[in-house]
C-alpha positions as CSV (number, residue, x, y, z in Angstrom):
1,M,84.2,105.5,82.0
2,T,82.7,106.7,78.8
3,F,86.2,107.7,77.6
4,L,87.3,103.9,77.9
5,S,84.3,102.6,76.4
6,Q,84.6,104.8,73.2
7,H,88.4,104.3,72.9
8,K,88.9,100.7,73.7
9,L,91.0,100.0,70.8
10,I,93.4,102.9,71.5
11,A,93.8,101.8,75.1
12,I,94.6,98.1,74.0
13,V,97.2,99.2,71.7
14,V,98.8,101.7,74.0
15,A,98.9,98.7,76.9
16,I,100.6,96.3,74.4
17,I,103.2,99.0,73.4
18,V,103.8,99.8,77.2
19,A,104.0,95.9,77.9
20,S,106.2,95.3,75.0
21,G,108.7,98.0,76.1
22,V,108.8,96.8,79.6
23,W,109.4,93.3,78.3
24,Y,112.2,94.4,76.2
25,G,113.8,96.6,78.7
26,L,113.9,94.0,81.4
27,S,115.1,91.1,79.1
28,A,118.7,90.0,79.6
29,P,121.0,91.5,77.0
30,P,122.6,89.1,74.6
31,A,125.7,87.4,75.9
32,S,128.8,89.0,75.0
33,P,132.3,87.0,74.5
34,D,134.4,87.3,77.5
35,L,137.4,89.8,77.0
36,I,139.9,87.7,78.8
37,T,139.6,84.6,76.7
38,T,142.3,83.7,74.3
39,P,141.8,83.2,70.6
40,A,141.9,79.9,69.0
41,T,145.1,78.1,68.9
42,G,144.8,77.5,65.3
43,A,144.7,81.4,64.5
44,T,147.6,82.2,66.9
45,N,149.7,79.4,65.6
46,L,149.2,80.8,62.0
47,A,150.1,84.3,63.1
48,G,153.2,82.9,64.8
49,Q,154.2,81.0,61.8
50,D,154.1,84.2,59.6
51,L,156.0,86.1,62.2
52,V,158.9,83.3,62.4
53,A,158.9,83.3,58.4
54,T,159.3,87.3,58.5
55,L,162.0,87.1,61.1
56,L,163.8,84.4,59.1
57,T,163.6,86.4,56.1
58,L,165.1,89.4,57.9
59,R,168.0,87.4,59.4
60,A,168.8,86.5,55.9
61,V,169.5,90.3,54.9
62,K,173.1,91.0,54.7
63,L,174.1,94.9,54.8
64,D,177.2,96.0,53.3
65,G,178.7,99.6,52.4
66,T,178.5,99.3,48.6
67,I,175.5,101.6,48.6
68,F,177.9,104.4,49.9
69,N,180.3,103.9,46.7
70,D,177.3,104.1,44.2
71,P,177.5,107.2,42.0
72,S,174.0,108.3,42.7
73,F,174.7,108.3,46.3
74,M,177.6,110.4,45.7
75,A,175.7,112.8,43.7
76,L,173.5,113.5,46.7
77,K,174.0,117.1,48.3
78,D,173.8,118.1,52.0
79,F,171.4,121.1,52.7
80,S,171.5,120.8,56.3
81,T,172.4,123.8,58.4
82,E,175.1,123.9,61.0
83,I,173.9,124.2,64.6
84,V,175.8,126.9,66.3
85,P,176.5,126.3,70.0
86,E,174.7,129.0,72.1
87,P,175.8,130.3,75.6
88,V,174.1,128.7,78.6
89,G,171.7,130.7,80.5
90,R,171.1,131.0,84.2
91,V,170.8,128.0,86.4
92,N,167.2,129.2,87.5
93,P,165.7,131.6,85.0
94,F,163.0,132.3,87.4
95,A,165.1,133.3,90.4
96,P,165.2,137.1,90.9
97,L,168.1,138.9,89.5
98,Q,171.1,139.9,91.6
99,A,171.4,143.5,92.7
100,G,174.4,144.0,90.6
101,A,172.9,142.7,87.7
102,S,172.7,144.9,84.6
103,A,171.5,144.4,80.6
104,S,174.5,143.5,78.7
105,D,175.2,144.9,75.2
106,N,173.9,142.1,73.3
107,T,170.3,142.5,74.6
108,T,167.5,143.7,72.2
109,K,165.7,147.1,72.6
110,S,162.5,145.2,73.2
111,A,163.8,143.7,76.3
112,Q,165.2,147.2,77.5
113,I,161.6,148.8,77.0
114,F,160.6,148.3,80.7
115,T,163.9,149.3,82.3
116,P,163.6,152.4,84.3
117,R,165.3,155.5,82.7
118,D,168.2,157.2,84.8
């Protein structure tokens, strides 16, 4: 009892802090807007008008082949490499090799490291 009588002010401050913490924790959270509501029709209408205007502008664009006759286009060089067709491998590469299968001449030495010696 002597402790409480000597530290009344500290006990009151701690009790107020605990009570305010409990009140804050148990109070209802602020109302958040529903996620399934639709925006105001005015904002949707403005966005729709912008979209329609952009689509009408794109519809007015006419494409022709005059760019391909332009000297600057003709000066461009093709630096692409030709893709060489490669032979197709086995149907199932994970299936075991057949009994008569052997290494071909075009296999690399690294693939032949683990082949048994005769």
